[in-house]
N, C-alpha and C positions, 0 to 999 in steps of 0.2 A: 264119679259123675257117671251116670248111666250114659247110655251111647244115646237111648231114644230124647234125652233132653237137648240134644245138639241139633237145632234146624237145618233144614238140608235144601242148600239151594244151587243153581246151576250157573255158578258165576265164569266156567270157562265153557267156552264153544269147540268140540272135536270136530279134527278136520285133519286130512292126511298133510302130508309136509310137500309143498308145492316143488316139483321139481321141473324148472324151466329146459325143456330140452334145445331150445333156440339159442342159449348161451352157449360159444365155443369153451371148450375144455370138458372134463370130465366130470361129471355129474354122480349124484347118491346111486344111482342105477349102475355104476360102472363097478363099484365095490358091494353091489347090496349081498351078492352072491357069498361072497367071502362069510368065514367062519369067527365072528366077532369072541373075544374072550372077556374082554373089558372095554370099559369106557368111562371118558370124564368128561369135562368142562369148566369151559373160564375163559378169559382173555379175549372174546369175541370167536372162541371156536368150538365146534364138537369134538372130540380126538376119541378114535375109535383102535383098538388092539386087537388084531386077529391071529388065529391059530399058524401063520407062516411068519411072524417075527414083527409083521409089521405095523406102524402106528400112521394111521390117515388121519386129515384134517379136515375138516368141513366146515365152510361159513354158512351166513344166513341165506344164501341163495342155495343152498346145498348142493354145493360146488365142491368137490375133492378137489382142493387148490396145491395140496401135496401129501407124498407119503415116502415115509424111507423106514428102511428097515434096521429097526431099534435092537433086535434079537435075532440070533441064527436059528434058532427054532420056534419059541412060541412067546407072545406076552401075555402074561399073566394079571400085571395090575397097573394101572397107570392113575396117575396126581398131578392134578394141574394146580400151582399154587395160583390163590387168586390175585395177592400182591405185590406179585415177582413174575416175569415172562420166563419161568422156569417149568418145567416138564420132569417129571423123576417116577420112572418106571420099573419093576420087576419083572426079567423075563430068564427064558431057559434059553443058553446056547447049546449045551449038547447035554444029551441025555443021561441019566446016569449021576449028574455033578451038582451041587446046589446052585438055587438060582443066582441069578446077579440083579444087583440095584445099579441103573444107567440114569445119571441126570444132564439132560442138556440145556444149555443156554440157546434160547430162540431166539435170540437177538443177534447172533452169531450163527455163521456156516463153515462148514467145514469145506475140503478142496471140491468134494462131490455135491455141494450144494446143499447139503442135508444140515440139520440141526446141528450144532455142536456140541459133542457131548464132553461133558468137563467131570464127570466123575465116572469112574465104575469101583462098585463095592461089592465083594461077593458076599453071599449072605451064609453064614455060618452058624446052625442053630448048636445049643448047649451040648447036645450029644455027638456034635460033629457027625452024624449020620446024614446022609444027603435028604431029605423032605423036604417036602412042596409047602410054600408060603402062601398062605391062607389070608391075611389082610394086611396091610401096607398103609403108613401114615405119616405124613410129613409136617413138619411144624413151619408157619409162616415167617419164623425168625429167620430160615433158611441155615439153623445151626442145629437141627434134632431132625431124626429118622429113625423109624421102628417098625420092625416088619414082624407079625405072627407065624406059629409055623403049626404044621397039623400035629404035631406029637407034645401041644402045648407051651412050648418056649416061646420068647420073646426076645430081639433084640435090638438095643438101642444104640444108633450111634451118636456121638457127640462131637460137634467142629462143623466148619465149614461144607455145607453140603455140595456147593458148588467148585471145591476142590480137594485133588489129591495131597493130604498129609499128613506128615509123622505125626503131629499134635491131636488128629482126629482120633478118639477113642471109640472103644466099642462096649457097650455095657450088655452083659447075660442077665437077665432080669430070671430072678426065681418067682415061679407062678406056684408050683407043687403041684399041676395038675398035667394029666396025660392025654386031655382031650384038646381038638383045636380050638385055637384062638377066635373067635367070629368077629371082633372086632377092636380097631384100636384109635382112639384118639387124643390129642394132644390138648392141655388146657394151663393157661398161667395166671398167677395173682401177683401180680407186682412182677417181677422178676424171679420169681419160682415156678419151673414148668413143672405140671404134672403131667403124667400119662394114663388115660382111663383104659381098660381090657376088660373084654367079655369072652366067656365062653358061653357054651349052652346052660350052663348049672350055676354058674357064680357072675359076678360083676366087680371087679377090682380096680383101685388106683395108685399108682408107684409118684414117690415125692423125688425128682430126679435131681433135685437141690442137694440132698445128703448122698455122702460120699457111698454109701450103701442104700439104695433104692431099696425100702421096705416096702412090704406090701401089705395093701390096707385092703380088704374085704369088705367090700360096703353093700353087698346082698348076697343070698345064696341063690339066687333064681338068675337066668340069663336067658340069651335069645340067638335065634340061630345066625348063620352067617349071611351078610346085607341087610342086617336089622339093627345096627347102629350107628350112631352119628352125634356130632354136637349141634346143640341149637345155638342160636343166637340171641340176643339183648333181650327178644319178646320174650323167652324162657330163661332170662338171667344166664346162657352159656354153659346150661346145664348138659351134662351126657345125656343123650335118650337112647335107653333099648326098647325095642318093640316084643313083648312075649305075647303070648295066645291070648292071654285076659286082659291085659291093658299094656300101657306106655307107661314105663317107668323113667324117673329124672333122678340123676344123681350130682353130686357136686363133690370136691377129692376127699372130704371128710366124712360127709353122710348123705343120708339118702334124701330125697327132694319129694315132690309129692308124686301124683300119676293119676293116668286117666282110662276111664274104663272104656276099652275099644274091644270089644272080642271079636277073635274070630283069627286064626291063623294067618300069621304075615311070613312072607314068602320076600317083601323087599321095603326097604322104608328108606326114606329120602327127606332131608332137610332144605329147604330152598325159600330166602324171601319172606319168613314169616310162615310158610306153609308147612304142614307135614303131611307128607304123602308115604301113604300106607299102600302095599297093593297085596291084596286078602288071595289066598287060594281059595278056587271056585268052590263050594262046599258042596254041590251036585256032584262031584267027583271024588275019585277017590286020592287019598294022599299020595302025593309026590315028593319023593327023599330030598330032603336039600345037600344037594354034591357040587364040587367045583365047577360042573357045566354051570353052566346061565341059560340053557336052555327049557323052556316049558312050556310045552305045545298045548297045554289046556288054556281056558280062560282065566282071568284072572280079575279080581275086581280092583278097579283102582279109586283111592277116596283121597281127596285131598280137603286137609282140615286147615281153619283157619282157628289156631291157637289163643287168638289173642280177642277175635268176636267170638268162639266158643261157638262157630258153626262150621259145617259142612258146605265147601264150597265146592264141591263139582263130586261125583261118585257116576261111575260106570265102568259095566265089564269090558275087559279087551283083551285081547287072543294074546296067549302066551308073552306075558311080559317079562323082558331080560334084564332092562336097564330104562329107568327115569331119570333126564336131564334135564336142567334151568339154563336156560341164557337166550339172551333178544326178548327178555319178557313174559318169554313163554315155556309151558312145560312140553317137552318131548319124550315119546316112549315108544323104545325100542322093542319090539315085538319079535316073537315066534321066528317069523317070516322074515325079517331083518326090514321090516316096515317101519319109517319112521311116523308117527301120528303125533300130530301138534295140538296140544291142548292152550288155546288163544285164549288169556285173561279179556274180559270184558271190562270195557272203562268205568269210571267212579261212576256215571251219569247214568248209566243201565243199570249198574247194581241199585244205585238208591231208586230209581224209578219200581224196579222190580219190589224191592222193599214196600215202596209206599203205596203198591196195588197190595201188599197184604198189610199194610197198616204196620208195619215193624219200625215205627219213628224211633225208637229207643236206639234200635240197632243198626238203623240207617244214619244216625248221629256217631254211633263209635265209630263205623266205619268211616265214615267223612273224616274225623279227626284222627284216624289212622294214616289216613293216605293224604293227608294234608290238604286235603278240600279247598280250604281258604276260610276266612271270615264270612264274605258273602254266601259261600254255600252251606255253610252253617246255618246263618240265618235264614236262609231260604227252608232250611230243613225243621230249624225251631217252630218258624211260622206254620208250616203246614201241619207239622205235629199239633201244634195249639190250636188250629183251627178243627183237627180232628176230635179231638180230646173235647172241644168246646161243642162242637157238634151230637157227641154222646153224652153232654149234660155234666162233664167232669169238669169245673170249672178252678175246681183248686188246683189240678194239675193243670189245666189248661195255662192261668198265669204265672204257673212257674216256667213253664216254655215262653210264655209271651216275655218274662223278664229278660230270658236271654238274647233275646233280639233289640233290648234297647241299645240305642246309642247305632242302629240302622234303619229299623223299621219305626215308620212313621206313629206316634204315641197316641194320635186321635184314630188310629184303626183299631187299636185295643180297647181305648178309651170307651168308644163306641159302642164295643160290646156288652162294656158291664156295667152301663150307665143305669140297670134297672135296680131299684131300690133292695132286692132280694140279692144283689152281687154285688151291694157296696163292701164287702169284706174282701173281696179280691178285688175290688178297683183300689181297694187303699193298699191292700199291699205290694200293687202293679207301682203306683202312685208314689210308695217311698221308695223301694228300689230304683224309681226314675230318678229321686231327689238326691238319693245315695249315689249314683253315678255322676250326677252334676248336672245332669243335661233337662233341668228341670226349667219350666218357664213361669213367667206370673200365672197364668191359668191353672198351670198342672198345680201351683201352691195353692191356688185359691180352690181349687177342687179338694186337693189334700184336706187343707183343714176343715172345707165342709164335711168332709166324711165325718173324720174325726168329732166334729161337733155334733154330727147327726147319731153318730154311735155313740156319743155320749165317754168317749175314750178319753179321758182325762189322763190316763196313763200315757199313753202312746204320745198324746198333743203334747204334755209335759218332755218329754223324751226328744221329741223332735224339735221344740222350740228352745230346747235349751243344750244345744248342740253347741260345742265348742266352737271359737273362730276359725281355730283351724280347719275344722270339717265342715266350715260351714257349705249346705249345699243347696239352698233358696233364696228365692229374695225376699228378704229381712221385712221390706215396707208393705209387700202383698200376705205375708203372714201376720203382719199385726191389721192391716185392714179388715182381714176377714174376723179375726178373733175379737176384733172390736165390732163388727156388724150382729155375729154371733152370739155378743153380750159376754164374751168370757173376758172382762176388760180387766182382769189380773196378769192372765198370760200376754196379753198385749201390754200391758206394762210394764212387764219382765222383761219381753222380749226389746221394745223402744230402750230401756232403759239400760239393758245389756249391752246391744250394738250402736248406742250413743245416738239413737234416733230424737231429739229432742224436738223437734217438733210434734211428732206424732205422742210423745208421750205426754207432752202436755196438753196437747188437744183431748186427748182422752181423760185426763186426771181433772181439767177444766168444764170440759163441754159435757161428757159421760160420768165419771166418778163424783166429780164436784167436790173434790179435797185441794179445796183451795190453798191450804197451810202448806201442804205435801207437795202442791205443785211451786209453789215459792221457795219452800227450801232449796226441792231440785233445780229452780234457776239462780240461785245465788251458788250454786256449782259449777256453773257451766262459765268458758271464756267471757271475757267482755263482751266480744263481737256480737257473740249469739246471746249473752243474757240480754243485752242493750235492744237486738231485734225484736227478743220473744216479749219483752216488757212491752214494746212498742205496739203489739199483736194484743195481748192480753192484759194490757194494763187495766185497762177500763174496768174489767171483769174481776179484776184481783182489788183493783182499788175500791171497790164497793162491797167486795163480800169481806175482804180484811184489809182495812185502810190504812191502819198505822202501820203494819207489817210493810206491806206494800210499799209505805210513803216512806219509809224508812230504806227501803231497798234503792228506790228513785234518788233519796239522798247521795246514798253511795255510789251509785251509778257516776252521779256528776261530781263526785268528790274523789275519794281513794280506793274506788273499788277491787279487791282482791277477793277473786273467788276461790272455796273451801273446797278441796276435791280429795273425797275420801280414800284414804290410802289401804292397799289388801295386806300391807304387813301392820302384824300387830294391832291392826285398827286404828294407827296415828294418821292424822291429815297433814296434808302439804299447805302451807300457804303460796299460792303463784301469784306473784307481784304482778301488777299491771299498772303501766304508765297511764293509760288513756282516761279519758274521761269523757260524759256524755256532754251534750249540748242541751241544758235544761229547758228551753223553749220548744221542744221537740216532744216533752211529756204534759205539756200544759193540755193540751187536748181531754190528755186522761181522766182530771178531774174535775169535768164538765159537769159533773151533778155530785161533787164532792168537795165545798168551796172552802170547808174548814181544813181538809187536808192540804188543799193549793195555796192557802196563805201559810201554812207550817213548811211547806214544799219551798214557797218564794221566799218565805224568810230567810231558810236555810243556805239557798243561794247567795242570796245576796249576802249575808254573814260571811260565809266562806271563801267567796270568790273577790278578790280585790276591787274589780268593776265587772260588775252583772251587767247584762245586757239590756237596752231598752225596754224590750220585751218584758223582760220578766218585772222591770219594774213598773212599768205602765200597766200590766196586769194585775201586781199586785195594789198599786193604787186604786184599781177599778174596784176591786174587790173590797178593799178599805171601805169606797164611796158608798157602795150599794148597801155592803153590812151598817153603816151611819147613817142610813138614810131608812133602814128596815128596824132598826132598834127602835125602843123607846126607853130604856135605860139610858141615865145621864150619866151615871158614870162609866159605862161601857161607853157610850157615845164621846165622852169626853178623853178617854183612852184611845180610842182609832182617831180622834183629831190630832192629838199627839203623835201617835204613829204616821198619822199621814202627812203631817208637817216636817217630820225628820225623816221621812222618805224623802218628801220633795227638797227639803237639804241637801239628803244625802246626792239626789241626781245634780242638783243645781251645783256642788262643789264640785262633781268629777264631768261635768262640763257636757249632760245631755243633753240630746234637742229635748225641749220640753213643749213642742208645740202640742202633742197628742195628751200630756197629762194637762195640759190647760182646757185643752178642750174637754175633757174629762171633768173636769173641775167644775166645766162651765154649765155641762149636760146636768152633771149632779148637783148645782149649785153651793159648789163648797166655799165660800165666800172667803174663810181665810188663804187656802189654797190659792184662789185665783190674785188674788192681791200680791202676795208673797211671789206667785210664778212672773207678776208684772215687774214688781221690781227688781227680781232678781235677773228678767231681760232688759231692764232699762226702759220699759215703758209707761213714762211716767204721768203719761198723758191718758194712758188708759186709765191707769189706777182715779187719775182725776175725772177719767169721763165715767169710771164705774159709779164714784162716789155722787156725783152729778146725777145718775139715772137714778141712782135710790134716795135720792134728794136729802143726804145728810150734809147739809152747809156744813157744818164744823170739821169735818172731815176733808171736805172741800179744802176750807183755808189749811186746815192743818197737812195737807197733802204739799199745797203750795210751799209753806215753809220747813218741809224737809226737804223736799227735792227740785225748791226753785233757782238753786243755788248751779244746780245741772243744768234746769230746762226754764230759762228767764220766761221761756212762751206762758208758762203756764198761769201766772199772773196774770197776765193779758186774758187767756181764756176762762180762767174765774171770774173778772170783773166784767168780761162780757156774759158769763151765765147767769151772774148775780143781777144786773140790768136787764138781762131779758124776762124777770122773774115777775111777773104782775099779780100774781093771787099773795103772793108770800111777801112779809116784810123783812127787807135783807139789807137794812141799813146798818145794823153793827157790821156784818161782814162785807161790806163794800167799806165802810170806814177803815177795816181792818187791811183790807187790799189796797185801797187808796195808799193807806198809810205806808205801805212796804212799796209800793210805785215810786210813792216820792221820793222816799228814803233812798232808795236804789237807782232813782231816775230812769227808769225800766220805758215810760212811754212818754210821749210828747203830751203836754197838757191837752192840747185840741182835740188831740187822739181819746183822751180821758171823756173828755167832754162830750164827744160824741157818742161814744158808747153807752153814757150814763144816760145820753137824752132819748134814748130806746125805752129808759123805764119810767110810765109817767109816777110810780111811788118816790122817784129819786129825786127829791125837793133840790133847791137851791140851797139849802141847808147844810145838804151830806155833802157837796163839795165847795162852800165856802171858804172854812179852812184851807181845804187842797189849793184853791183858786188863790187865794191872797197870797198862800206860801210861795208859789209859783210863779207870780207876779214879781213878788218880793226879790226873788232869785234873780230872776230873769231881769228886772231891772239894776240889781247889782253887777251881774255879768256883762249888760250892757253897757253903765259904764266902766267897767274892766275893759272892756274892748276900744271904747271911746279914748281911753287914755292912751294904751297901745298906739291907737291909730295916730294920734297925736305926736307921741313921741317917735314911730316912723316915719311921720312927715315934715319934722325938725330932723332928723337925721339924714333925710335925701336931702332938703334943701342944704346941708351942711357939706353933703358929698358932693354935689353942684358946684356949691360954691369954692369948694378945694378943686374940682375938677378945672373950671374956669382958670382959677389963681394958676394953677398949673401949667397951662394951657398959654397964657399971655403975660405971666411976670414971672421975673426970675426968683431962683429958690437959694435961699442962703442957709449956709449947712455951719452951724454954730456948735455942733457938739465936738467936744474938746476931749472925751475919751474912746477908748474902743468897746463897741457894744458887746463884745464877746470878752476879751480879757481885762475890762472895765481900767487900763492904763492909758495913761496920755498917748494920746496920736502923734504919730509921728511921720510922716513921708516914705515912703509912697505910702497911700490910702485910699479906702474904696469909700465912698458916701452914696446913701439911697434917697429917693425921692420921697422914703418915710420916715427920713429923720434918723436915718440907724447909719451910721460909720464904722468903719473896721480897718485896725492894719491890713497891708496886703498880705502878710504873710498868714495874721489869723483868719483872713476871708478867705485863702486858699486851703486853710485847714480844714477848715467846718463847712466850707459852701460846698452842700450838690451841686448845686447850678449856678456857674457865673452869672446868670441872670436875675436870681432872685436872691433874697434877702434873707440869711439863716434865721432871724430872728422872726420874720414874719411866714417864711414857708409852711407851717404848720397850718394855721389861721389859713392863710389865705389858699391853700389845697382844698381844706373843706369846705371852703364857700365857695370855689370850681365846682368840685364834686358833687355840691348841691344842685348847681346850675344845670351841670349837664344831666344829672338824673332829670332834674324836672322836664328839660328839653327832650329827653327821651322820651317820658311819659307821655310827654303832650302828643310826640310826632307818633306813638303806639297806639294811643288814643285815637287819634286821628284816622289812622291806619287801619285800625279794627272796627272802625265805626263805618269806614268807604267799604270794607270787606262784606261785614254784615248788610250792609244796605245794598250790595252788587247781589249777593247770593241770593233776598228775600227777592230780588225783582226778578231771576230769573229761575228760581225754583219755582215748579209744578205746586208742590206742598207748603206753602211757608210758616203753616205751623210748625212742620218738621225742624225746621229751621232754625227757629225760636227756641224751641225746646233742647235743640242743639246748645246753643250757644246758652241757654239756662244751665245745662249740664255741664257746661265749662264756667261755668261762675263767673261769667262776661258781666252779668246785671245785678251782683250780690251790692247791697247795700244802697245802690244807685238811688232807689223810688223814696228810701228814707232820708239820704241825702238832699235830693231834690226837692222834697218836703220841707225839710229843715231850711234851705236856703231863700226859700220862697215866705217861709213864716216870717212875718216882722219879728224884732228881738232875739231872734234864734241863731244870727249868723256867728260864726265862729273863727278863731282866728287861727291859724294853725302854729304849733310849738315853735319857739325861737324867733315869730317875729318876722324871720328874713323874706319869708315869701308874700309881706306886702310892699317889701321894697323892688322896685324897677329891676329888674336881671339886668339888662344891658347897661344899666350906669353902674352896677353893683360891677361888674366885668371890666366896663372901661376905666374906673377907679382903680381896680388891682392893676390893670395892665402897665398905667402911667405911674402907680406907684415903685414897680419893678426896675424900672429905667433906674441904670447906676452911673455915678459918675465917678472916675478916679483920677 
C-alpha cells in the first residue's frame, strides 16, 4: 500500500509536558540533566534508567516520586510488565564483566525503602566472553526472559522470573549469526510460547516448547535496533519490524502483510493500536545506529492508525530518544531530555474534523473503533446521508439512512424521497424498515403503493408471502392497499394465509364476485366465524348461489362441521362442533328468495323436535301468500294440505296460535281459521264465523258437533235464526228447537220470546214444541202435586206421633232383641222407636247410650241435612248483608258488583228466580225432605231417641 494513499490528519496536539513547580517534591527538572540510557512505561508511571545506575519513577504530574540505584554502573534496559507490578532491568555492576538481570517486585520494599529485588540473574552469552546486551524481553506470564547480545547470541531463562530457583533453566539459542540482535519479542499460541528475534539482516522465530528450540528463519531482511515490537489484536498480535522500505509483519511460521512506509526509521513503537515511527531527518546526513540513544538532529515523528489506515499525526521533533505511551498520551523524550506530550484529541473533535472534509465513511469507522455508541453512529449516518443526498447520490444516501432505522424518525427520510423519480430509493428504505419490524400501518401502505406504482409484482409477492415467523408488517393494512390498487389476488392470498376471514370474504364477494369460492371458504371456518359471516353476507350469497347458500344455512342450524384442509398429504380433518345456530336469525336473509326460505324453514321444522313459533309462523305466512298468488288448483290444494298439516303440528306441540290465527284471517284461509278456532275451543267463534258467512247448515252442524261442550251454542243459533227477516229459516229453527227440547236447554217462555222477534216465525213453527212442552210441564206438575200430598200426609203422621209421645204412655211389645233376634231377657233397653235390646247387646253395639243402634245411621243423615240447610241459610244471609253493606259504602258500586260476580255469588240465581216465578215450573228437591218442616223432624228424632231401661 503506497504511503500517499493514507490520509493525513492532526489528531494529536503537541505541547510540552507541564511541570508544576509549586508542588512540593522533586520534579522532572531535577533529573533532566541526567544521561538517560533507557526507559519504559506502564502501571501509571514513566520509568527512566540513567548512566549512573539509577531508575527514576515519574508520575502524571511529572514528579519524580522515587529513585533507587538499580545497578552499580549503568542501566541499559528496562522492562515494565503490563499485567503485574514487576520491573525487570539489565545493567552493569562492574566494567569488564557480563551485564546482570535484576527483577524487582514493586509491591514490596527492602530495608532502605527501595523496591524489593527478588531475582538477580547474570547474563552469560554462548561464547562466555563478556559482551553487551542489545535487547531484552520478558513474557507477561512471568516464566520467560530473553536477552540478545551484540555477537548475535540469544539466551532464554525459563522459570519463575521473580524467584531464584535451581529449577530455573537457561537456554542458549543457536542463531548462526554474528551480528547484534536488534529485536526480541515473546508470542504465545495457546500454551506454546514462541520467541521472535531480529537482526539487521534477518527475522527468525523459536518454538520454546520444544526440547531443542529450532530456528525458523522467516525473512532475510531485518531492522535496526529499536525498530521491532509486538502488535496487539489490531494487527492480529504479529511481530512487526520497520525496514527502510516498508513495515513487515510476521507470524511464528510465516510472513504476514506489509505496509509501504518509505524512509529510514530510527525508532518504532506500538501503543494502543497506533504504530509510531520515528524517521531520520532526510535533510541531514546519515546517523549511525549505535547503543547510545542520543540523536541530536531533528526526526519526523509519525503516528499511524493501522485500523483506519490513516496518519493520525506527523511532525518533526528535535533528536527523539524514546517514545512512551501512558495516561492516554504519547510522550516523546528529546535529545535535550525534554518531554513533549502528544495529547490525542477526543472523538468528537476528530469527527468534526472529518465532517468538515466530508469523510463520513472514515468517521463511521473511527466511531466504531472507539465505541462511540449507537447514538453517535446514528448521527454520523444521518449527516453522511444528508451529504450524499445534497450531492444527488440518492442510492448511496438511502443506504446510510437505512442504518439510522430505529433511531431516526422515518418521516424525516420519507419526505426526502416522496418524489416519483426517487420511488425506488423510498421502496428500498421502506423494505428495510419492515425488515426491522419497526414499520407502522402508514409505512406498509406507502410501501405497497410503491410496489403497485412500480408494477413490481415480484417484490410484492416476496413481501406479502413472508412466513408467519418473519412477519414484519400489518397484514390488514397490506390487504387494504392491495385491494385499493386492484391487486385482488394478492389481497386474497394475504387474507387466506393470515386467516383474515373478514377481508377475504369482503374482497371475494364485493370485488372479485366469486360467490362459490367464498361459500367454500366459509365452510372451512369455525362455527362462530362461519355464523357471523353468513349473517353479514347471507343475502348476497342466497341471491347469487341460492341452493348452495341454503344448504350451508341448513347445516349451520343442525350439525355444522367445518372442513379444514390439512398441509400433510392433502388430507382433510373434520372438526366436530356441537353448536347450532338459531334459525330465526337467518330468516331475513331470504327476503328476496321465498322459495329457498320455504325449503330452509321446512328443513328446520323437520330436523328439530320443536321448532320455534317464529319459524312456524313465517312458513305459514309464506304458504298463505303462495296459496293466494297461484292459479293452479293442484298447487293450491297441495299448499292447503301443507298449511293444515303445519297448523296441526303447531297445535299438537302447544304453540301459541294467536299470530297464526291472525295470518289466516288476514289472508282469508277459511279451513285454517276454523281449525284454529276448534283447536283453541272457541266454538262460539266458529258459530259466529258461519253466521257471518250465512252458511245456515254449518251453523246447525256446528251446534251439533260442539253443543255438548258449550250448550249456549243452541241458544245463539236460535237467536240468530230468529233475527233473520229476509230468509226462510223454518227448517233450521225446527232443527234447533228439536235439540233444545230434547235436552231441555231453555225454558219455553224464553224460546217464545226469542222467536217472537222474527216475523216469519209463525205459530205453526213452534206449535208442536209448545204442545210438547205444555204436556211435559203438566205431567211434572201432577208429579209434584202427588209428592206434596205425600209429604203433607207424612207431616200429619209425625205430628200425631209426637202428640202421642207427649201425652200418652208407650207400650213396648217387642219380645225379641233387635240386634241378636233372641228372646228378650232382663235387663233390657227399650227405645221409643219400638226397638228393644238385651243390655249386654246394647252395650256391645251401641256407639252412644242415648241413641238406638238400628236408627243411628238414618237419624244421623237427617240431622246432617238439617244442619247443612241451617248453615246455608245463615251463610246466604250473611253474604247478602255483607254485599249490601259494601254496595252502600263503596264509591264505585259497579266494581263491587263485578267483584261478587267474579266470585260466582250470582251464578244461576237469575235462572232459578225466573223458574220459581214461572207458573208450572216449581221443582221439588230430590228426596223430598226439604218440604217437611225441619223443626218438626228434629223434635220427632229427639223424642224417638229417648230410651227406657
